[in-house]
N, C-alpha and C positions, 0 to 999 in steps of 0.2 A: 504494500500500500504506500509506503514512503516513497518508493521509486516512481509510482504512478503520480503521486501528488507533486513530486519534484518536476516530472515531465510536464504536467499541466500548469505548474506555476511558472517555470522559466521558459522552456521552448514553446509551450502552448499559450503564452501570454496573449498572442494575437487571436488564438482560437476562442478564448473566453470573452474577449472584447467584442469580436464579431458575433458571437453567440448572443451576448447581451443586446447588441444593436438589433439583430434580426428578431429576437424574441420581443424586445420592447416595442419595435415598430409594428410588428404584427398585433400584439396584444393591445397596444395603444390605439391602433386604428379600429380594431374590432370593438373596443370599449366605447369609442365615439358612436359607432353604429348602434350598439346596445343601448346607450343612453338616449339616443334619438328615438329608438323604438319604445323604451320605457316611458319617456316623457311625451311621446307622440308629437315631436317637433323636428324641424330640419336639423341636420348635423351642423349647419352654420350657427344655429342658435346655441347648440351645445358648445361649439368652439368659442363663441363670444362669452358664454358663461365661464368657461375655463379661463379666458383672458381676464374676466372680471375678478378672478382671484388675485391678480396683480394690479389691475387698473381700477377696481371698484365697480359698484353697480351700474355706472354709466356705460360700461363696456357693452352691456346687453343691447343697447340701442345703436351701436356703431356698426360699421360696414366690413367689407372684405379685409382691409389691413388688420383689423382686430381679430377677425376669424383666423387669419394666417398666424397671428401671434398666439392665439389659442391652440392651433395645431402644433406649433413649435413647442409650446409649453407642455402640451399633452405628450408629445413624443419624447421630450427631454426627461420628464418625470417617469414615463414608462420604461425608457432605457435604463435609467438609474435604478428603478425598482427591479428590473430584470437583472441588472448587474449584481445586485445584492443576492438574488436567488442563485445565479450562476456561480458566484464565488462561494456561497455556502455549499453548493452541490459539489464543488471541487474538494472541500474539506469533509463533506458527508455524502459519499456516493449513493447512499440509500435514498436520498432525495430523487436521484435519477432513476433508480430501480423502481421505486414506488411513486412514479411521477404524477399519477392522477390524484392520489391521496395528498401528496406533498403540495401539488399545485392548488388543490381546493383549500387546504389549510392556509397556504401562503396568500391566496386571494382574500380569504376572510381576515387575515391579519392586515393586509393592505387596506381593506374596507374600513376596519376600525381606526387605523392610523389616519386615513384620509378624512373620515367623518368627525373624529373627535380631537384631532390635532391640526391637520393641515387646513381644512376649510375654516374652522373657527379662528385660526390665526391669520387667514388671508385677508385681503382688502374687503371681502364680502362680509366678514365677521358673522357668518351664519352658523348657529348651533343646530345640530340635526334634530328634526322632529319626524317621527316615523308613523306610518300607517302599516298595517300588516301586509297589504299587497305591495306597497313600495319597498318595504324591507325585504320581502321574499324575492322580488324581481332584482333588486340591487345585490343581494347576497349571491344569487345565481349568476348574475353578470360578473361579479368579482371572482367567483369560483372559476368561471370560464377564463377570465383574464389570467388567473394563476395557473390553470392547467395549460393554457397556450404557452406561457413562459416555460413551464416545466417540460412540456412536450418538445419545444425547440431545443431546450438545453439537453434533453435526453438524446435527441437525434444527432446533435452537433458535437457533443463531448463524448469521448470514449468512456465506457463504463469499466 
């Protein structure tokens, strides 16, 4: 195991970075679509809401440039979230072997952090309020987000 970890840590440095990039872009893009379906709005509205985390509530009424900012922010956050999972899976290969379970669990952790830390501290200052349908839809969406990251990680990194 030590030899495998050394191989992934040094020579495979590029592998885990490209894996995090691929996983984050895929999961982040699907997440935008999931949110659009859950809220029954255009993906552009979702992207402006994401930008609102940086710019404040006024971002929701702005146009394409703010939507592009929201897309960039979504992808950056998703790649960073994926990088955390990828690096953890280098240290704990069981995350790759049990990728569906690990991905679901990771997606739920991401949900909690986003809802109770990131969004309340953003420029939107929104504290979560839940209805059962909203909670179930969002938990499922974040489980898919996590499984996508775990799946890409499992495929791209040797076990």
